[in-house]
mmCIF file of the N, C-alpha and C atoms, coordinates in Angstrom:
data_MODEL
# 
_entry.id   MODEL 
# 
loop_
_atom_site.group_PDB 
_atom_site.id 
_atom_site.type_symbol 
_atom_site.label_atom_id 
_atom_site.label_alt_id 
_atom_site.label_comp_id 
_atom_site.label_asym_id 
_atom_site.label_entity_id 
_atom_site.label_seq_id 
_atom_site.pdbx_PDB_ins_code 
_atom_site.Cartn_x 
_atom_site.Cartn_y 
_atom_site.Cartn_z 
_atom_site.occupancy 
_atom_site.B_iso_or_equiv 
_atom_site.pdbx_formal_charge 
_atom_site.auth_seq_id 
_atom_site.auth_comp_id 
_atom_site.auth_asym_id 
_atom_site.auth_atom_id 
_atom_site.pdbx_PDB_model_num 
ATOM 1   N N  . MET A 1 1  ? 58.869 44.412 -132.581 1.00 0.00 ? 1  MET A N  1 
ATOM 2   C CA . MET A 1 1  ? 58.484 44.938 -131.282 1.00 0.00 ? 1  MET A CA 1 
ATOM 3   C C  . MET A 1 1  ? 56.976 44.784 -131.099 1.00 0.00 ? 1  MET A C  1 
ATOM 4   N N  . LYS A 1 2  ? 56.622 44.399 -129.888 1.00 0.00 ? 2  LYS A N  1 
ATOM 5   C CA . LYS A 1 2  ? 55.214 44.247 -129.530 1.00 0.00 ? 2  LYS A CA 1 
ATOM 6   C C  . LYS A 1 2  ? 54.794 45.424 -128.659 1.00 0.00 ? 2  LYS A C  1 
ATOM 7   N N  . GLU A 1 3  ? 53.519 45.780 -128.743 1.00 0.00 ? 3  GLU A N  1 
ATOM 8   C CA . GLU A 1 3  ? 52.999 46.908 -127.968 1.00 0.00 ? 3  GLU A CA 1 
ATOM 9   C C  . GLU A 1 3  ? 52.307 46.404 -126.708 1.00 0.00 ? 3  GLU A C  1 
ATOM 10  N N  . TYR A 1 4  ? 52.624 47.040 -125.593 1.00 0.00 ? 4  TYR A N  1 
ATOM 11  C CA . TYR A 1 4  ? 52.047 46.717 -124.292 1.00 0.00 ? 4  TYR A CA 1 
ATOM 12  C C  . TYR A 1 4  ? 51.585 48.017 -123.649 1.00 0.00 ? 4  TYR A C  1 
ATOM 13  N N  . LYS A 1 5  ? 50.684 47.897 -122.676 1.00 0.00 ? 5  LYS A N  1 
ATOM 14  C CA . LYS A 1 5  ? 50.237 49.044 -121.884 1.00 0.00 ? 5  LYS A CA 1 
ATOM 15  C C  . LYS A 1 5  ? 50.453 48.722 -120.422 1.00 0.00 ? 5  LYS A C  1 
ATOM 16  N N  . ALA A 1 6  ? 51.061 49.645 -119.708 1.00 0.00 ? 6  ALA A N  1 
ATOM 17  C CA . ALA A 1 6  ? 51.205 49.540 -118.264 1.00 0.00 ? 6  ALA A CA 1 
ATOM 18  C C  . ALA A 1 6  ? 50.291 50.590 -117.650 1.00 0.00 ? 6  ALA A C  1 
ATOM 19  N N  . TYR A 1 7  ? 49.372 50.148 -116.804 1.00 0.00 ? 7  TYR A N  1 
ATOM 20  C CA . TYR A 1 7  ? 48.429 51.053 -116.151 1.00 0.00 ? 7  TYR A CA 1 
ATOM 21  C C  . TYR A 1 7  ? 48.823 51.225 -114.700 1.00 0.00 ? 7  TYR A C  1 
ATOM 22  N N  . LEU A 1 8  ? 49.112 52.459 -114.303 1.00 0.00 ? 8  LEU A N  1 
ATOM 23  C CA . LEU A 1 8  ? 49.436 52.789 -112.924 1.00 0.00 ? 8  LEU A CA 1 
ATOM 24  C C  . LEU A 1 8  ? 48.125 53.158 -112.249 1.00 0.00 ? 8  LEU A C  1 
ATOM 25  N N  . LEU A 1 9  ? 47.787 52.453 -111.180 1.00 0.00 ? 9  LEU A N  1 
ATOM 26  C CA . LEU A 1 9  ? 46.484 52.601 -110.548 1.00 0.00 ? 9  LEU A CA 1 
ATOM 27  C C  . LEU A 1 9  ? 46.541 53.464 -109.296 1.00 0.00 ? 9  LEU A C  1 
ATOM 28  N N  . ARG A 1 10 ? 45.448 54.203 -109.085 1.00 0.00 ? 10 ARG A N  1 
ATOM 29  C CA . ARG A 1 10 ? 45.289 54.964 -107.845 1.00 0.00 ? 10 ARG A CA 1 
ATOM 30  C C  . ARG A 1 10 ? 44.865 54.009 -106.736 1.00 0.00 ? 10 ARG A C  1 
ATOM 31  N N  . ALA A 1 11 ? 44.808 54.499 -105.530 1.00 0.00 ? 11 ALA A N  1 
ATOM 32  C CA . ALA A 1 11 ? 44.412 53.684 -104.372 1.00 0.00 ? 11 ALA A CA 1 
ATOM 33  C C  . ALA A 1 11 ? 43.000 53.119 -104.534 1.00 0.00 ? 11 ALA A C  1 
ATOM 34  N N  . ASP A 1 12 ? 42.142 53.831 -105.266 1.00 0.00 ? 12 ASP A N  1 
ATOM 35  C CA . ASP A 1 12 ? 40.766 53.359 -105.463 1.00 0.00 ? 12 ASP A CA 1 
ATOM 36  C C  . ASP A 1 12 ? 40.643 52.378 -106.633 1.00 0.00 ? 12 ASP A C  1 
ATOM 37  N N  . GLY A 1 13 ? 41.777 52.036 -107.264 1.00 0.00 ? 13 GLY A N  1 
ATOM 38  C CA . GLY A 1 13 ? 41.776 51.069 -108.358 1.00 0.00 ? 13 GLY A CA 1 
ATOM 39  C C  . GLY A 1 13 ? 41.563 51.659 -109.737 1.00 0.00 ? 13 GLY A C  1 
ATOM 40  N N  . LYS A 1 14 ? 41.325 52.952 -109.805 1.00 0.00 ? 14 LYS A N  1 
ATOM 41  C CA . LYS A 1 14 ? 41.144 53.607 -111.100 1.00 0.00 ? 14 LYS A CA 1 
ATOM 42  C C  . LYS A 1 14 ? 42.499 53.973 -111.693 1.00 0.00 ? 14 LYS A C  1 
ATOM 43  N N  . ILE A 1 15 ? 42.534 54.109 -112.992 1.00 0.00 ? 15 ILE A N  1 
ATOM 44  C CA . ILE A 1 15 ? 43.783 54.395 -113.700 1.00 0.00 ? 15 ILE A CA 1 
ATOM 45  C C  . ILE A 1 15 ? 44.228 55.831 -113.442 1.00 0.00 ? 15 ILE A C  1 
ATOM 46  N N  . ALA A 1 16 ? 45.464 55.976 -112.982 1.00 0.00 ? 16 ALA A N  1 
ATOM 47  C CA . ALA A 1 16 ? 46.062 57.292 -112.783 1.00 0.00 ? 16 ALA A CA 1 
ATOM 48  C C  . ALA A 1 16 ? 46.870 57.701 -114.010 1.00 0.00 ? 16 ALA A C  1 
ATOM 49  N N  . LYS A 1 17 ? 47.493 56.698 -114.656 1.00 0.00 ? 17 LYS A N  1 
ATOM 50  C CA . LYS A 1 17 ? 48.369 56.988 -115.790 1.00 0.00 ? 17 LYS A CA 1 
ATOM 51  C C  . LYS A 1 17 ? 48.543 55.724 -116.614 1.00 0.00 ? 17 LYS A C  1 
ATOM 52  N N  . ARG A 1 18 ? 48.700 55.896 -117.937 1.00 0.00 ? 18 ARG A N  1 
ATOM 53  C CA . ARG A 1 18 ? 49.014 54.784 -118.825 1.00 0.00 ? 18 ARG A CA 1 
ATOM 54  C C  . ARG A 1 18 ? 50.389 55.026 -119.432 1.00 0.00 ? 18 ARG A C  1 
ATOM 55  N N  . VAL A 1 19 ? 51.191 53.975 -119.467 1.00 0.00 ? 19 VAL A N  1 
ATOM 56  C CA . VAL A 1 19 ? 52.509 54.052 -120.095 1.00 0.00 ? 19 VAL A CA 1 
ATOM 57  C C  . VAL A 1 19 ? 52.531 53.046 -121.239 1.00 0.00 ? 19 VAL A C  1 
ATOM 58  N N  . ASP A 1 20 ? 52.805 53.522 -122.448 1.00 0.00 ? 20 ASP A N  1 
ATOM 59  C CA . ASP A 1 20 ? 52.916 52.634 -123.604 1.00 0.00 ? 20 ASP A CA 1 
ATOM 60  C C  . ASP A 1 20 ? 54.328 52.061 -123.648 1.00 0.00 ? 20 ASP A C  1 
ATOM 61  N N  . LEU A 1 21 ? 54.415 50.753 -123.786 1.00 0.00 ? 21 LEU A N  1 
ATOM 62  C CA . LEU A 1 21 ? 55.699 50.064 -123.839 1.00 0.00 ? 21 LEU A CA 1 
ATOM 63  C C  . LEU A 1 21 ? 55.814 49.321 -125.170 1.00 0.00 ? 21 LEU A C  1 
ATOM 64  N N  . PHE A 1 22 ? 56.967 49.357 -125.756 1.00 0.00 ? 22 PHE A N  1 
ATOM 65  C CA . PHE A 1 22 ? 57.254 48.600 -126.975 1.00 0.00 ? 22 PHE A CA 1 
ATOM 66  C C  . PHE A 1 22 ? 58.448 47.707 -126.665 1.00 0.00 ? 22 PHE A C  1 
ATOM 67  N N  . CYS A 1 23 ? 58.194 46.408 -126.587 1.00 0.00 ? 23 CYS A N  1 
ATOM 68  C CA . CYS A 1 23 ? 59.208 45.461 -126.129 1.00 0.00 ? 23 CYS A CA 1 
ATOM 69  C C  . CYS A 1 23 ? 59.271 44.255 -127.051 1.00 0.00 ? 23 CYS A C  1 
ATOM 70  N N  . GLU A 1 24 ? 60.372 43.543 -126.987 1.00 0.00 ? 24 GLU A N  1 
ATOM 71  C CA . GLU A 1 24 ? 60.573 42.343 -127.799 1.00 0.00 ? 24 GLU A CA 1 
ATOM 72  C C  . GLU A 1 24 ? 59.609 41.224 -127.424 1.00 0.00 ? 24 GLU A C  1 
ATOM 73  N N  . ASP A 1 25 ? 59.339 41.072 -126.113 1.00 0.00 ? 25 ASP A N  1 
ATOM 74  C CA . ASP A 1 25 ? 58.505 39.957 -125.667 1.00 0.00 ? 25 ASP A CA 1 
ATOM 75  C C  . ASP A 1 25 ? 57.913 40.264 -124.298 1.00 0.00 ? 25 ASP A C  1 
ATOM 76  N N  . ASP A 1 26 ? 57.104 39.315 -123.798 1.00 0.00 ? 26 ASP A N  1 
ATOM 77  C CA . ASP A 1 26 ? 56.450 39.497 -122.508 1.00 0.00 ? 26 ASP A CA 1 
ATOM 78  C C  . ASP A 1 26 ? 57.448 39.695 -121.379 1.00 0.00 ? 26 ASP A C  1 
ATOM 79  N N  . GLU A 1 27 ? 58.531 38.954 -121.398 1.00 0.00 ? 27 GLU A N  1 
ATOM 80  C CA . GLU A 1 27 ? 59.504 39.044 -120.305 1.00 0.00 ? 27 GLU A CA 1 
ATOM 81  C C  . GLU A 1 27 ? 60.114 40.441 -120.211 1.00 0.00 ? 27 GLU A C  1 
ATOM 82  N N  . ALA A 1 28 ? 60.435 41.038 -121.334 1.00 0.00 ? 28 ALA A N  1 
ATOM 83  C CA . ALA A 1 28 ? 60.979 42.402 -121.331 1.00 0.00 ? 28 ALA A CA 1 
ATOM 84  C C  . ALA A 1 28 ? 59.922 43.393 -120.850 1.00 0.00 ? 28 ALA A C  1 
ATOM 85  N N  . ALA A 1 29 ? 58.688 43.202 -121.275 1.00 0.00 ? 29 ALA A N  1 
ATOM 86  C CA . ALA A 1 29 ? 57.598 44.086 -120.852 1.00 0.00 ? 29 ALA A CA 1 
ATOM 87  C C  . ALA A 1 29 ? 57.362 43.961 -119.348 1.00 0.00 ? 29 ALA A C  1 
ATOM 88  N N  . LYS A 1 30 ? 57.434 42.733 -118.825 1.00 0.00 ? 30 LYS A N  1 
ATOM 89  C CA . LYS A 1 30 ? 57.258 42.518 -117.393 1.00 0.00 ? 30 LYS A CA 1 
ATOM 90  C C  . LYS A 1 30 ? 58.317 43.258 -116.584 1.00 0.00 ? 30 LYS A C  1 
ATOM 91  N N  . LEU A 1 31 ? 59.544 43.221 -117.049 1.00 0.00 ? 31 LEU A N  1 
ATOM 92  C CA . LEU A 1 31 ? 60.627 43.914 -116.355 1.00 0.00 ? 31 LEU A CA 1 
ATOM 93  C C  . LEU A 1 31 ? 60.372 45.420 -116.303 1.00 0.00 ? 31 LEU A C  1 
ATOM 94  N N  . HIS A 1 32 ? 59.975 45.993 -117.433 1.00 0.00 ? 32 HIS A N  1 
ATOM 95  C CA . HIS A 1 32 ? 59.687 47.431 -117.471 1.00 0.00 ? 32 HIS A CA 1 
ATOM 96  C C  . HIS A 1 32 ? 58.521 47.783 -116.553 1.00 0.00 ? 32 HIS A C  1 
ATOM 97  N N  . ALA A 1 33 ? 57.458 46.986 -116.602 1.00 0.00 ? 33 ALA A N  1 
ATOM 98  C CA . ALA A 1 33 ? 56.287 47.272 -115.776 1.00 0.00 ? 33 ALA A CA 1 
ATOM 99  C C  . ALA A 1 33 ? 56.620 47.152 -114.295 1.00 0.00 ? 33 ALA A C  1 
ATOM 100 N N  . LYS A 1 34 ? 57.374 46.141 -113.936 1.00 0.00 ? 34 LYS A N  1 
ATOM 101 C CA . LYS A 1 34 ? 57.753 45.957 -112.528 1.00 0.00 ? 34 LYS A CA 1 
ATOM 102 C C  . LYS A 1 34 ? 58.533 47.163 -112.017 1.00 0.00 ? 34 LYS A C  1 
ATOM 103 N N  . ASN A 1 35 ? 59.383 47.712 -112.864 1.00 0.00 ? 35 ASN A N  1 
ATOM 104 C CA . ASN A 1 35 ? 60.175 48.882 -112.475 1.00 0.00 ? 35 ASN A CA 1 
ATOM 105 C C  . ASN A 1 35 ? 59.317 50.133 -112.290 1.00 0.00 ? 35 ASN A C  1 
ATOM 106 N N  . LEU A 1 36 ? 58.112 50.152 -112.868 1.00 0.00 ? 36 LEU A N  1 
ATOM 107 C CA . LEU A 1 36 ? 57.209 51.295 -112.706 1.00 0.00 ? 36 LEU A CA 1 
ATOM 108 C C  . LEU A 1 36 ? 56.452 51.253 -111.377 1.00 0.00 ? 36 LEU A C  1 
ATOM 109 N N  . ALA A 1 37 ? 56.444 50.103 -110.730 1.00 0.00 ? 37 ALA A N  1 
ATOM 110 C CA . ALA A 1 37 ? 55.661 49.914 -109.506 1.00 0.00 ? 37 ALA A CA 1 
ATOM 111 C C  . ALA A 1 37 ? 56.424 50.400 -108.280 1.00 0.00 ? 37 ALA A C  1 
ATOM 112 N N  . THR A 1 38 ? 56.828 51.641 -108.301 1.00 0.00 ? 38 THR A N  1 
ATOM 113 C CA . THR A 1 38 ? 57.580 52.199 -107.170 1.00 0.00 ? 38 THR A CA 1 
ATOM 114 C C  . THR A 1 38 ? 56.655 52.648 -106.050 1.00 0.00 ? 38 THR A C  1 
ATOM 115 N N  . ASP A 1 39 ? 55.508 53.238 -106.406 1.00 0.00 ? 39 ASP A N  1 
ATOM 116 C CA . ASP A 1 39 ? 54.590 53.726 -105.369 1.00 0.00 ? 39 ASP A CA 1 
ATOM 117 C C  . ASP A 1 39 ? 53.124 53.468 -105.724 1.00 0.00 ? 39 ASP A C  1 
ATOM 118 N N  . ARG A 1 40 ? 52.889 52.703 -106.790 1.00 0.00 ? 40 ARG A N  1 
ATOM 119 C CA . ARG A 1 40 ? 51.521 52.387 -107.223 1.00 0.00 ? 40 ARG A CA 1 
ATOM 120 C C  . ARG A 1 40 ? 51.466 50.958 -107.727 1.00 0.00 ? 40 ARG A C  1 
ATOM 121 N N  . VAL A 1 41 ? 50.269 50.405 -107.692 1.00 0.00 ? 41 VAL A N  1 
ATOM 122 C CA . VAL A 1 41 ? 50.038 49.115 -108.338 1.00 0.00 ? 41 VAL A CA 1 
ATOM 123 C C  . VAL A 1 41 ? 50.094 49.340 -109.842 1.00 0.00 ? 41 VAL A C  1 
ATOM 124 N N  . VAL A 1 42 ? 50.723 48.413 -110.551 1.00 0.00 ? 42 VAL A N  1 
ATOM 125 C CA . VAL A 1 42 ? 50.843 48.496 -112.006 1.00 0.00 ? 42 VAL A CA 1 
ATOM 126 C C  . VAL A 1 42 ? 50.282 47.217 -112.620 1.00 0.00 ? 42 VAL A C  1 
ATOM 127 N N  . GLU A 1 43 ? 49.379 47.387 -113.588 1.00 0.00 ? 43 GLU A N  1 
ATOM 128 C CA . GLU A 1 43 ? 48.867 46.261 -114.367 1.00 0.00 ? 43 GLU A CA 1 
ATOM 129 C C  . GLU A 1 43 ? 49.491 46.325 -115.754 1.00 0.00 ? 43 GLU A C  1 
ATOM 130 N N  . LEU A 1 44 ? 49.954 45.189 -116.253 1.00 0.00 ? 44 LEU A N  1 
ATOM 131 C CA . LEU A 1 44 ? 50.543 45.097 -117.583 1.00 0.00 ? 44 LEU A CA 1 
ATOM 132 C C  . LEU A 1 44 ? 49.568 44.364 -118.495 1.00 0.00 ? 44 LEU A C  1 
ATOM 133 N N  . TRP A 1 45 ? 49.266 44.976 -119.622 1.00 0.00 ? 45 TRP A N  1 
ATOM 134 C CA . TRP A 1 45 ? 48.319 44.420 -120.593 1.00 0.00 ? 45 TRP A CA 1 
ATOM 135 C C  . TRP A 1 45 ? 48.915 44.431 -121.986 1.00 0.00 ? 45 TRP A C  1 
ATOM 136 N N  . GLN A 1 46 ? 48.495 43.459 -122.793 1.00 0.00 ? 46 GLN A N  1 
ATOM 137 C CA . GLN A 1 46 ? 48.733 43.479 -124.236 1.00 0.00 ? 46 GLN A CA 1 
ATOM 138 C C  . GLN A 1 46 ? 47.370 43.243 -124.866 1.00 0.00 ? 46 GLN A C  1 
ATOM 139 N N  . GLY A 1 47 ? 46.796 44.297 -125.406 1.00 0.00 ? 47 GLY A N  1 
ATOM 140 C CA . GLY A 1 47 ? 45.433 44.210 -125.901 1.00 0.00 ? 47 GLY A CA 1 
ATOM 141 C C  . GLY A 1 47 ? 44.499 43.861 -124.755 1.00 0.00 ? 47 GLY A C  1 
ATOM 142 N N  . ALA A 1 48 ? 43.666 42.830 -124.940 1.00 0.00 ? 48 ALA A N  1 
ATOM 143 C CA . ALA A 1 48 ? 42.721 42.401 -123.902 1.00 0.00 ? 48 ALA A CA 1 
ATOM 144 C C  . ALA A 1 48 ? 43.323 41.367 -122.960 1.00 0.00 ? 48 ALA A C  1 
ATOM 145 N N  . ARG A 1 49 ? 44.599 41.068 -123.140 1.00 0.00 ? 49 ARG A N  1 
ATOM 146 C CA . ARG A 1 49 ? 45.271 40.039 -122.327 1.00 0.00 ? 49 ARG A CA 1 
ATOM 147 C C  . ARG A 1 49 ? 46.011 40.691 -121.156 1.00 0.00 ? 49 ARG A C  1 
ATOM 148 N N  . LYS A 1 50 ? 45.549 40.378 -119.944 1.00 0.00 ? 50 LYS A N  1 
ATOM 149 C CA . LYS A 1 50 ? 46.223 40.864 -118.737 1.00 0.00 ? 50 LYS A CA 1 
ATOM 150 C C  . LYS A 1 50 ? 47.399 39.936 -118.465 1.00 0.00 ? 50 LYS A C  1 
ATOM 151 N N  . ILE A 1 51 ? 48.597 40.504 -118.413 1.00 0.00 ? 51 ILE A N  1 
ATOM 152 C CA . ILE A 1 51 ? 49.814 39.706 -118.283 1.00 0.00 ? 51 ILE A CA 1 
ATOM 153 C C  . ILE A 1 51 ? 50.278 39.599 -116.840 1.00 0.00 ? 51 ILE A C  1 
ATOM 154 N N  . ALA A 1 52 ? 50.268 40.714 -116.117 1.00 0.00 ? 52 ALA A N  1 
ATOM 155 C CA . ALA A 1 52 ? 50.805 40.693 -114.757 1.00 0.00 ? 52 ALA A CA 1 
ATOM 156 C C  . ALA A 1 52 ? 50.302 41.893 -113.971 1.00 0.00 ? 52 ALA A C  1 
ATOM 157 N N  . VAL A 1 53 ? 50.398 41.765 -112.641 1.00 0.00 ? 53 VAL A N  1 
ATOM 158 C CA . VAL A 1 53 ? 50.089 42.858 -111.725 1.00 0.00 ? 53 VAL A CA 1 
ATOM 159 C C  . VAL A 1 53 ? 51.273 42.960 -110.768 1.00 0.00 ? 53 VAL A C  1 
ATOM 160 N N  . TYR A 1 54 ? 51.765 44.172 -110.569 1.00 0.00 ? 54 TYR A N  1 
ATOM 161 C CA . TYR A 1 54 ? 52.889 44.415 -109.666 1.00 0.00 ? 54 TYR A CA 1 
ATOM 162 C C  . TYR A 1 54 ? 52.472 45.382 -108.578 1.00 0.00 ? 54 TYR A C  1 
ATOM 163 N N  . HIS A 1 55 ? 52.826 45.055 -107.356 1.00 0.00 ? 55 HIS A N  1 
ATOM 164 C CA . HIS A 1 55 ? 52.530 45.908 -106.202 1.00 0.00 ? 55 HIS A CA 1 
ATOM 165 C C  . HIS A 1 55 ? 53.819 46.558 -105.734 1.00 0.00 ? 55 HIS A C  1 
ATOM 166 N N  . PRO A 1 56 ? 53.725 47.812 -105.285 1.00 0.00 ? 56 PRO A N  1 
ATOM 167 C CA . PRO A 1 56 ? 54.948 48.470 -104.809 1.00 0.00 ? 56 PRO A CA 1 
ATOM 168 C C  . PRO A 1 56 ? 55.474 47.785 -103.557 1.00 0.00 ? 56 PRO A C  1 
ATOM 169 N N  . LEU A 1 57 ? 56.766 47.811 -103.415 1.00 0.00 ? 57 LEU A N  1 
ATOM 170 C CA . LEU A 1 57 ? 57.397 47.260 -102.214 1.00 0.00 ? 57 LEU A CA 1 
ATOM 171 C C  . LEU A 1 57 ? 57.157 48.211 -101.046 1.00 0.00 ? 57 LEU A C  1 
ATOM 172 N N  . ALA A 1 58 ? 56.950 47.659 -99.873  1.00 0.00 ? 58 ALA A N  1 
ATOM 173 C CA . ALA A 1 58 ? 56.813 48.492 -98.675  1.00 0.00 ? 58 ALA A CA 1 
ATOM 174 C C  . ALA A 1 58 ? 58.169 49.126 -98.393  1.00 0.00 ? 58 ALA A C  1 
ATOM 175 N N  . SER A 1 59 ? 58.153 50.311 -97.838  1.00 0.00 ? 59 SER A N  1 
ATOM 176 C CA . SER A 1 59 ? 59.413 50.982 -97.528  1.00 0.00 ? 59 SER A CA 1 
ATOM 177 C C  . SER A 1 59 ? 60.208 50.125 -96.549  1.00 0.00 ? 59 SER A C  1 
ATOM 178 N N  . GLY A 1 60 ? 61.482 50.053 -96.792  1.00 0.00 ? 60 GLY A N  1 
ATOM 179 C CA . GLY A 1 60 ? 62.352 49.243 -95.965  1.00 0.00 ? 60 GLY A CA 1 
ATOM 180 C C  . GLY A 1 60 ? 62.619 47.864 -96.549  1.00 0.00 ? 60 GLY A C  1 
ATOM 181 N N  . ASP A 1 61 ? 61.888 47.501 -97.623  1.00 0.00 ? 61 ASP A N  1 
ATOM 182 C CA . ASP A 1 61 ? 62.092 46.207 -98.268  1.00 0.00 ? 61 ASP A CA 1 
ATOM 183 C C  . ASP A 1 61 ? 63.198 46.284 -99.295  1.00 0.00 ? 61 ASP A C  1 
# 
């Protein structure tokens, strides 16, 4: 298992919450991080490597 960090960002871009993820690979981590982006932007990191950024869907999408 690899360790990843998902950062949920406030509207001003600062970190509101960090979620530690332990996943088999990047693809599994991406799926988990994307699911966290319900109402906030989520950045997925592994160490100093930024993997992805997910934006919440607008209501009605």
